C-alpha positions as CSV (number, residue, x, y, z in Angstrom):
1,M,-23.8,168.0,12.7
2,S,-26.0,170.6,13.4
3,D,-27.8,171.4,10.5
4,I,-30.3,174.9,9.9
5,K,-33.0,175.9,6.9
6,I,-32.1,178.7,4.9
7,T,-33.4,179.8,2.2
8,I,-31.8,181.5,-0.6
9,I,-32.8,183.4,-3.6
10,D,-30.5,183.7,-6.2
11,R,-29.4,186.7,-9.0
12,E,-32.2,184.6,-11.4
13,G,-35.4,185.1,-8.5
14,E,-34.9,181.2,-7.8
15,A,-35.6,179.9,-4.7
16,H,-33.1,177.4,-2.8
17,Q,-33.6,175.5,0.6
18,V,-29.9,174.5,1.8
19,D,-29.3,173.1,4.6
20,A,-26.6,175.3,6.5
21,P,-24.2,173.7,9.3
22,T,-23.7,174.8,12.8
23,D,-21.1,173.7,13.5
24,M,-18.2,174.1,10.7
25,N,-17.9,178.1,11.6
26,M,-19.3,179.0,8.5
27,N,-20.5,182.3,7.5
28,L,-23.6,182.4,4.7
29,M,-20.8,183.4,1.8
30,E,-19.2,180.7,2.4
31,V,-23.0,178.6,2.3
32,I,-23.6,180.2,-0.8
33,R,-20.6,179.4,-2.6
34,S,-20.6,175.9,-1.3
35,Y,-24.2,175.3,-3.4
36,E,-22.6,177.5,-5.9
37,L,-26.3,179.6,-6.0
38,A,-23.1,182.6,-7.8
39,P,-21.2,182.1,-10.8
40,E,-17.4,181.5,-9.6
41,G,-16.0,185.4,-8.9
42,T,-18.7,186.7,-8.7
43,I,-19.1,186.6,-4.6
44,G,-17.3,186.9,-2.1
45,I,-14.3,188.2,-3.8
46,C,-12.2,189.9,-0.8
47,G,-12.5,186.8,0.6
48,G,-15.0,187.0,3.4
49,M,-12.9,190.2,4.9
50,A,-15.7,192.7,4.4
51,M,-13.4,194.5,2.2
52,C,-15.8,194.3,-1.0
53,A,-19.7,193.8,-1.7
54,S,-19.7,190.7,-4.3
55,C,-21.7,189.2,-1.5
56,Q,-24.7,191.7,-0.1
57,C,-27.5,190.7,0.2
58,Y,-31.0,191.1,1.2
59,M,-32.5,189.8,4.3
60,L,-35.9,189.3,4.4
61,N,-36.9,187.7,7.8
62,M,-35.4,187.5,10.6
63,E,-33.0,190.9,11.0
64,H,-33.3,190.8,15.1
65,M,-31.2,188.0,15.4
66,L,-28.4,189.0,12.9
67,P,-25.3,190.9,14.7
68,E,-24.9,194.1,14.6
69,K,-23.3,195.5,11.8
70,S,-19.8,196.1,12.5
71,F,-18.1,199.7,11.5
72,E,-16.5,198.0,8.5
73,E,-19.4,196.4,7.8
74,E,-21.4,199.5,7.3
75,D,-18.2,201.5,5.4
76,M,-18.3,198.6,2.7
77,L,-22.0,198.9,2.1
78,D,-21.5,202.9,1.9
79,Q,-20.1,202.2,-1.3
80,A,-22.2,199.8,-2.9
81,F,-24.4,199.6,-5.6
82,F,-28.3,198.8,-4.8
83,V,-28.3,199.1,-1.5
84,E,-31.3,198.8,0.7
85,D,-32.7,199.2,4.2
86,N,-32.2,195.2,4.9
87,S,-28.9,195.2,2.9
88,R,-25.7,193.4,4.6
89,L,-23.1,191.8,4.1
90,S,-23.2,188.1,4.0
91,C,-19.4,187.1,5.4
92,Q,-20.4,189.0,8.3
93,I,-23.4,186.8,8.8
94,P,-21.5,183.6,10.8
95,I,-24.8,180.5,10.2
96,T,-25.6,179.6,14.3
97,E,-28.7,177.8,15.3
98,D,-30.4,181.1,16.0
99,L,-30.9,181.8,12.1
100,E,-32.8,178.7,11.1
101,G,-35.8,179.9,8.7
102,L,-33.8,183.0,7.7
103,E,-34.6,184.6,4.0
104,V,-32.1,185.9,1.9
105,K,-31.8,187.4,-1.6
106,M,-28.8,188.1,-3.3
107,A,-28.1,191.5,-4.3
108,P,-28.0,192.1,-7.9
109,E,-24.2,192.3,-9.0
110,A,-22.5,195.5,-10.0
111,T,-21.5,195.7,-13.0
């Protein structure tokens, strides 16, 4: 099993350094959920299909290492609240060894 370290800042502003497996075909949203860094039912509402923006995060570093945004991700971010230039849907970020040291901050929950 090959893990990388990722820092996730939750919606209360607390930083969590977590181990994310690169050999389980997970995405960043699934890692956030597995560590229970967001209340149940507040992240990944669409199941990771880029059909909601509940998993929006701000990429604080390494944006150049991330995959390009798909049309579906761009479309969803166009409709989301609290979007910044560094916003991404965490369900669209596969966990790979290239993301070692990634730092992200969860966007506020849309109410």
